[in-house]
N, C-alpha and C positions, 0 to 999 in steps of 0.2 A: 439210303434215307432212313431205313429202319434203325440204323445206329444213332442217328442224330436225335431222334425223338426221345429215347430213354435217357439220354444224357442231359437234355434240356430240363426235365423236371428235377433231376438230381442237382443241376446247377442252380435252379430256382430255389430248391429246398436248402441247399448249402448257403446260398446268398441270404435267405431269410434267417437261417440260424446265425450266420455271422452278424447280420444286422441286429438280431435280438441280443446276442452276446455283447455287442458293442453298446447297445442301449442299457443293458444291465450294468456293465462296467462303468458307463458314464454316470448312472444313478448312484452307484456305489461310491464313485470318486466325489460326487457332489455331497453325498451324505457324510463321508469321512472328512471332507473339507470343513464342514460345519461342526462335526462332532469332536474331532481330535483337539482343537484349541479349547473348546469348552471343558472337555474332560481334563486336560492339563491344568486349566485354571481351577477347576473343582478340586483336583488333587492337591494343588498348592495351598488352596484355602483350607482344605481339610486338615492338612498338617499344621498349618498356622493355628487353627482352632484348637486342635489337640494340645499344642504347646501352651496356648493361652489358658485353657482349662486346667492344665497342670499347675501353672503359676498361680491361678486363682485359688486353687485348693490350698496351696502353701500359704498364700496371703491370708486366707480365712483362718488357717491354723494359727498363724502369727497374731492375727487380730484377736482371736479367742484368748490366747495366752496373755496378750497385752491387757485385755479387758479384765482378766482374772487378777493380774498384778495390780492394776489400778484400783479395782474394787477392794482388794485386800488392804491396800494402803489407806483407803477411805473407811476401813473397818466394816465393809458390807460383805461379810464372810460368806453368806449364803449365795449371793450372786457370784462371788469369786469362785466358790466351790462348783457351781454349775458351769461357769465358763472354763474352769480348769478341767473339769470332767469332759466337757466337749472337746477341748484341745487334746487331751490324752487319748480319747476315743478315736479322734480323727488321725492322730499320729500313729496309733497302733494299726488302724486300718491301712494307712499309707505304707507303713513298713512291712505289713503282711502281703502286700501286692507283689512283691518280688521284682521281676524284671519290668513289670508294667507300672512300677512306682515312679512318681515324679522325682524321687530322691535316688541318688546314686548309691551303690553298695557301701562306699566309704562314708557317706553321710548317714546312712542307716546305722552303721556300726557306731558312729560318733554320737548318735541320738539315743542309743540303748541305755546309757547311764541315766539320761533324763527320764526315760520311761520307767526305769527301776525305782525312781523316787516318787512315782505316781501315788502310791498308797500313803506314803508319809505326808505328802502335800495335801491330799484330799482329807486325811484324818485331821491334820492341823487346822484346816479350814473349817471342818465340821465342828471342831472344838472352839473355834473362834480365837485361835492362838495368833498373836501379833507377829510371831517369827515366820509365819507362812508368807507374809508380804515380801520379806527378804528372799525367801526360797523361790517365790514366783518371779521376782525381779532377776535373780540369778539364772533361773531357767529361761527367762525371756532373752537375756543376753547370750546365753549359750546357744539357744535355738537360732537366734538371728546370725550369730557368728558362723554356725555350721551350715545354715541354709543359704546364706548370702542373697537375701531378697532385695 
């Protein structure tokens, strides 16, 4: 009889531990059942948001360049100079991002000649030179062809 008594509390304790472990496992399973699908959806939306933000940045650059070309053709050279400066600043920032850029390495290399003409275009706009409109129009066509928006 003395042997049965010590084993009963051990069985009771083991049974309680097993019940507690099962309870915790059940809670964990319920938590994961709700958490995992939401996490997967968040991850998918996060990637989509990142891609959309990159495309928006490129569209803003294209819009700035188009506004500069339009303003130059209307002979509003100061507005064109500001818009062109915004475009070139955004383009330089984007090309300096490296692997985080919305532009592939090939597109960055293709846009470098456009960046090289920055000072020339800005100077012509500051002088109010009518030839700047043609340069901006050419730059717009080149940017659009390379970026494929």
